[in-house]
C-alpha positions in Angstrom: 48.9 5.6 -6.4 50.5 3.8 -3.5 53.8 3.8 -5.4 53.6 7.5 -6.1 52.8 8.2 -2.4 55.8 6.0 -1.3 58.1 7.8 -3.8 56.9 11.2 -2.5 57.4 10.1 1.1 60.9 8.8 0.3 61.8 12.1 -1.3 60.5 14.1 1.7 62.4 11.8 4.1 65.6 12.2 2.1 65.5 16.0 2.7 66.8 17.8 5.7 65.2 17.0 9.0 64.2 20.5 9.8 62.4 21.0 6.5 60.4 17.8 6.4 57.3 19.1 8.1 57.2 22.1 5.6 57.7 19.8 2.6 54.9 17.5 3.9 52.6 20.5 4.2 53.5 21.8 0.8 52.9 18.3 -0.8 49.5 18.0 0.9 48.5 21.5 -0.1 49.4 21.0 -3.7 47.5 17.7 -3.8 44.5 19.3 -2.2 44.5 22.2 -4.7 45.0 20.0 -7.7 42.3 17.4 -7.0 39.0 18.5 -8.4 35.9 17.2 -6.7 32.8 17.1 -8.9 29.2 16.2 -8.0 28.3 12.7 -9.0 26.1 12.5 -12.0 22.4 11.7 -11.1 21.2 8.3 -12.1 18.4 8.3 -14.5 15.0 7.5 -12.9 13.7 4.1 -13.7 10.7 4.0 -16.0 7.4 3.6 -14.2 5.8 0.4 -15.4 2.1 -0.4 -14.7 1.5 0.7 -11.2 -2.2 0.8 -11.7 -3.9 -2.3 -10.1 -7.6 -2.6 -11.0 -8.0 -5.7 -8.8 -7.0 -3.6 -5.8 -9.6 -0.9 -6.7 -12.3 -3.5 -7.1 -12.1 -4.6 -3.4 -13.1 -1.2 -1.9 -15.8 -0.9 -4.5 -17.3 -4.2 -3.3 -17.2 -2.9 0.3 -18.8 0.4 -0.7 -21.4 -1.3 -2.8 -22.4 -3.6 0.1 -23.1 -0.6 2.3 -24.8 1.5 -0.4 -27.0 -1.4 -1.6 -29.1 -0.9 1.6 -29.1 2.9 1.5 -29.5 3.5 -2.2 -30.0 0.2 -4.1 -29.3 1.5 -7.6 -26.0 3.1 -6.6 -25.0 0.0 -4.6 -25.7 -2.2 -7.6 -23.8 0.1 -9.8 -20.8 -0.2 -7.4 -21.1 -4.0 -7.5 -21.1 -3.9 -11.3 -18.1 -1.5 -11.4 -16.3 -3.8 -8.9 -17.0 -6.8 -11.0 -15.5 -5.1 -14.1 -12.4 -3.9 -12.2 -11.8 -7.4 -10.6 -12.2 -9.1 -14.0 -9.9 -6.5 -15.6 -7.3 -7.1 -12.8 -7.5 -10.9 -13.1 -7.4 -10.7 -17.0 -4.3 -8.5 -17.1 -2.5 -10.8 -14.6 -3.3 -13.9 -16.6 -2.2 -12.3 -19.9 1.0 -10.9 -18.4 2.1 -14.3 -17.1 1.5 -16.1 -20.4 
């Protein structure tokens, strides 16, 4: 491209002095009209892989269970049991994924 630009500049400089500005404007106009600008193609979205974290859900369940065990013992114990299952699930999937 640099060679073509240099060749075009040499051709314009070889012309008459009073017509150089007009030749330059014509060359720029032609180039501007001929170049087609298109929108870039959107990149495909990366596939979502396992954003669910059961261990992270188990921690708030333990906190809620510790409060509810004093107010409503059956519900608090159920929260503790659910938290234990979620934490075990999170630890299990982490260990299975690494091996």
